[in-house]
C-alpha positions in Angstrom: 60.7 215.5 -16.5 62.0 216.4 -20.0 61.2 220.1 -19.2 63.2 219.9 -16.0 66.2 218.4 -17.8 66.0 220.9 -20.6 65.7 223.8 -18.2 68.7 222.5 -16.2 70.7 222.2 -19.3 69.9 225.7 -20.5 70.7 227.0 -17.0 74.1 225.3 -16.9 74.9 226.4 -20.5 74.0 230.0 -19.6 76.2 229.9 -16.5 79.1 228.5 -18.5 78.7 231.2 -21.2 78.4 234.0 -18.7 81.5 232.9 -16.8 83.7 232.0 -19.8 82.3 234.5 -22.4 83.3 232.3 -25.4 82.5 234.9 -28.1 83.8 238.0 -26.1 80.3 239.3 -25.5 79.1 240.8 -22.3 77.2 238.9 -19.6 73.9 240.6 -20.6 74.2 239.1 -24.1 74.3 235.5 -22.9 71.6 236.1 -20.3 69.2 237.6 -22.8 70.0 234.9 -25.4 69.2 232.0 -23.0 66.1 233.9 -21.7 64.8 234.2 -25.2 65.5 230.5 -25.7 63.5 229.5 -22.7 60.6 231.6 -24.0 60.8 230.2 -27.5 60.9 226.6 -26.1 57.9 227.3 -23.9 59.7 226.5 -20.7 58.5 229.8 -19.2 55.4 231.6 -20.3 55.4 235.2 -21.3 52.7 235.8 -18.7 55.1 234.5 -16.0 57.8 236.8 -17.3 55.6 239.8 -17.0 54.6 238.8 -13.5 58.3 238.6 -12.4 59.1 241.9 -14.1 56.1 243.5 -12.4 57.2 242.2 -9.0 60.8 243.4 -9.2 60.8 246.5 -11.4 61.4 249.0 -8.6 64.4 247.1 -7.2 65.9 246.7 -10.7 65.5 250.4 -11.4 67.1 251.2 -8.0 70.1 249.1 -8.8 70.4 250.6 -12.3 70.2 254.1 -10.7 73.0 253.2 -8.2 75.2 252.0 -11.1 74.6 255.2 -13.1 75.4 257.4 -10.0 78.5 255.3 -9.3 79.7 255.7 -12.9 79.2 259.5 -12.8 81.0 259.8 -9.5 83.9 257.7 -10.8 84.1 259.9 -13.9 84.3 263.1 -11.9 87.0 261.5 -9.7 85.2 261.4 -6.3 86.4 257.9 -5.4 90.0 258.8 -6.4 89.8 262.0 -4.3 88.4 260.0 -1.3 91.1 257.4 -1.5 93.9 259.9 -1.8 92.4 262.0 1.1 92.2 258.9 3.3 95.8 257.9 2.4 97.2 261.3 3.1 95.4 261.9 6.3 96.4 258.5 7.7 100.1 259.5 7.3 101.2 255.9 6.7 99.4 254.5 9.8 97.4 251.4 9.2 95.3 252.0 12.3 94.2 255.5 11.2 
């Protein structure tokens, strides 16, 4: 029961820190901090962590790849070009 309460407390604290960012750090900082805390406290075993990573690594790399591709396309101006092209070809019509 104590492990459940401790886990729930860490989860809520992590969510609060991720949403409010009290020290102006990124979301990844707080997620990693509380992840390490759960490992140190023994709430999650390292073996379980490896199992989860092994189960989802391909999906995670796919998402990271999509993010990198989106950043590159944004840097070269593809999204701006597409938005402007759509705006100009619609000629002010909301239906087009």
